[in-house]
C-alpha positions, 0 to 999 in steps of 0.5 A, spaced: 472 637 120 480 637 120 485 637 115 490 634 113 496 633 108 500 628 105 507 629 104 512 626 100 519 624 101 522 631 100 516 633 106 512 637 099 505 637 101 502 632 095 494 633 097 490 635 103 484 632 105 478 633 109 477 628 115 471 627 120 473 629 127 469 622 128 475 620 126 479 623 130 477 621 137 481 616 142 478 612 147 477 617 152 473 622 147 479 626 145 481 629 138 488 625 136 493 627 130 495 621 131 488 617 130 487 621 124 496 620 121 493 612 122 486 614 119 489 617 113 494 612 112 490 606 111 486 610 106 492 611 102 498 610 105 504 615 105 507 621 111 500 625 113 501 631 117 494 635 121 494 642 118 490 648 122 485 650 116 485 658 120 492 656 121 491 655 129 498 650 128 503 650 123 504 657 122 500 657 114 494 652 112 498 647 107 498 647 100 499 643 095 507 645 094 508 647 100 513 645 104 513 641 112 520 643 115 520 638 120 525 643 126 520 649 126 513 643 125 510 649 120 508 648 112 512 653 109 509 655 101 513 655 096 517 659 093 517 663 087 523 666 084 521 672 078 523 670 071 525 676 067 522 676 060 527 680 057 527 687 055 
């Protein structure tokens, strides 16, 4: 199974879906990210990137709220800021 992350206009992940590997096969029987993206777009529209559950590529498995950085081709987790609740 392959995993794809939908990105909003700011490259923030809004959902991650599982796609059957058969949907990724090109004419020669090789898996193609482009075929997977086209499949996702046919169902939901929008901008999609493949993500690796084992983090074999794009640094991290994408989760909702992660940011995709096109310069480094990586998914980065949200930055959590510490908040002081007072004394």
